[in-house]
N, C-alpha and C positions, 0 to 999 in steps of 0.2 A: 627570145621567142618570137616567131614570126608572127607578123598583125595578120589575124585571120580575116577570112572573106566569106560572105554566104555567096552558093551559087547564084547566078545570075547579076550580081552587084559588086563586079570585079574591078571598077572603077569608083574615084570618087564622083558624086554627082548622080550617081545612077540610083533609081529608087524602085522598088518593088510594091505593088498595090496589096493592101491586105484588109478586105472589108470595106465600110464605108470611110476610113480613114488610111490613107496610104501613107508609105514612109515619108515621102516629100512632104505631105502637109504636116506630119509629126517634124520635120525638119525645121519647118517654119515656125512650129512652137517653141522648140529649142533654141532657134534663133531670137524669139522675141523675148524669152526668159533671160536668155545670156546678154540680153542687150547689142546682140552682133550687128544689126543694120546701123547702130551709132560708131561703129570701129572704123577708122579711115584704111586699116590694112584688110583687103578683104579677103588675104590668104588667111588670117589669123580666124576669121568667121568660116571658111570652109573646111579648114582642119578642126575646128571646135565641132562644126557640126557633123563632119563625117565621123569623127571619134566618138561622140557623145551617142550617137545613134548606132554603132556599132556595139556600145558597151549595153545599151537598152534592149537591143534586138537579141544579143548573145553572141555576136561573132567575135567580139573579144570580150575574154572572162575574166571573172575576179581573180587577181593576183598576176594577169599579164603582163610582161614587159610591154610598155610604149617607146619603141625605139626612135628617139629623135632625129636620129639618120635616116631611117627606114621612111619615117613620114615626110621628111623633108625631099628626099628622092620621090616620092609618090607624087607630092606635089609639087614637084619642079620648083623649090623654093630655098631659102637658106634656112638654118636652124631656128632663127630669130622668132618668126611667126610661129613655129610649131611649139617652140617653149612658151609664148604667150597664151596660145591656144590653149594648152595643158594647164597654164596657171587657172584659167576660167573655169576649166572641168574640176579643177580641185576646188576652186571655191563652194561648187555646187555638189559637193562629194561623191563625183565619179571618178575623179582619178587620185591617187596618194603620191604624194612627192616628198621625200625624206633627204636629209643632206649625206651627200657623196653616195645616194645610191639612184639607179635611174626610176623613172617615173613607171607606176603602175596602175591597172585598173584598180579602183578602190575594192576594197573585199571587209564589208561593214560586218562589225560582231552582230551576235545574238541580242546582245544588249542595246546596241544602236538601233537595232530594227524595232524592239520593244519601245525605244524611246519615242523613235518619229511616230510609231503607229498610236501610241497613245496621244500625242498632240493630232496627229490625222484623225483620230475617231472623234474628237471633239470638235474637230473644225469641218469636219463633213457631217455632223449630226445641226450644226447650228447652220450649214448650207440648206440642210432639207428642210430645215424649220422657215429659212427664208423663202424657198420654192414655193412652199404652201401658200405663203402670205403675199407673194409679189406675180406668180406666175399666170397669165392670161390663160384663157381658156384653149386657145391655140397651142399655145408653149405644153398644156398638158398632153393635148391630143398627139402633138409630136413625140413627147416621152413615151406613149404608148406605143407608136407606130417605130420607134428605133427599140423598144424592149421587145415587141413582137418579131422583129427582125434577129436579133440577137438570140431569142427563142429557137430559130429555125437554125441559127449556126451553133448552138449547144447541141440540140437534138442532132445535127450532122456531126457534133466533134470538131469543128473548126476551131481550134484553138486559136490560132493565130488572128484569124477574122475576128473573132468573141474578143478578143482582146482589144484590139483597135477600136473596135465598136465601144467598149466599155468606157475606154479611154475616151473617146469622142463623148460618148452618152454623159460623163462626169464634167467634160469640156461645158457642154451646152447647160447643165444643171445649174453650174456655176453662173454661167453669163445670165440665166434666168434670176439667180438668187440675187444679183447686182449689187454685190458689195466687193468693189477693186481691190481691198486689202486682204480678204478673205482668200479671193481668187488669187492673187499675186503669191501669197504664203504656201497655197497648197499647190501652185505649180512647180515651187522650189523643192517642195517635200516631193513631187512627182517622180522628179529626175533621180532621185534616191532612191525611190521604192519600183519604180517599173520594171526593170530587170526581175526583181524578185519576185513582185505579182504575176508577171509572164510565167514563170516557173513553177509558182504554186498553182497556176490554173491548169497545168499539165497533169496534175494529179490526178487520179482515179476519181469519178464521182465530184471534182471540184467546179465542173462546168455547170452541172445541174444545179447544184447549190448554190452557185452566184445567180444563174439567170432566175431562179425563185426568189431569192432575195430580191433582184429587180422588180419583178412582179409584184410582189407585195408591197415594196416602195411606190410602185405606179396606182396601185389601188388608194394609198394613202394620200398621193397627191389630189386623185379624183375625188375623194372624199373630202378634201381640204382639211385634213387633220394633221396638224403640224406636230403636236407632240406623238403621236404614233411614228409619223415620218421622221423625226429625228432618233426615236429610239431603235426603229427598224434600220435606218443608216447607221448607227451606231453599233448595232448587233452585226449587220454585213462585214463593216469594218474590221470588227472584233475576229468574226470567222475567217475572213482574209489573212488577219495577222496569224491565226494559229496555222492556217495552210502555209503560211511563209516559214513559220518556226519550225514545221515539220520538215520542209523540205531544207533549210537550213543545216537541220542536224542531220539528215540523211547522208551518209558516207557516198562522196562523188565516186563515180565510177568511171568519170572520161580521164582521169589524170594518173 
């Protein structure tokens, strides 16, 4: 299968802006999570970043074959850095590599999604509790500014912009929470779930539900109510999981 490309992103390294957080900025996060700056071979980092973002943004769809020959041609390289890059992405659950079969974009089962979100729900609830305990007043004001902008995006039906703004908000909140181990675990889980989260937000009514969850959370932060913030975050994560389950069970119309 041909490696898909989104309009306007025809070559490796080109990025498209989506709300407050650009594809380029997300590439930096992906690079950090995979420890790509530590690698001696820059081509490994370039291939891993391009394929990883392609999977998350939906240019490379679940089950799609990842041809090492085509990738090597695209990056003007040998197949060795391509194979190493795909192995890195396999460790993060984005790529499947099986014996005597070509690598493919990972296609998580419904059970995998449920297991990941059970862990994610509890971790995010802990993060919300830490935000209440550790946030400065300026931090909470910044959350309010971001949520108001997300409301504008949701009302305008801007799915992509809202999605990246939500990703960016969670990144900010985990920085405020101030627990590096919690943030590292959530970053790793995020790579496995971003493509599913994006698809779920496109469902009718999900933008409205999501932004209302964020507004309720913001009010809990303002009130410095840690128990309420944790409960609301857990509930919002459960709602997201159920939307992902619905989209996972819907028949595909593009195959």
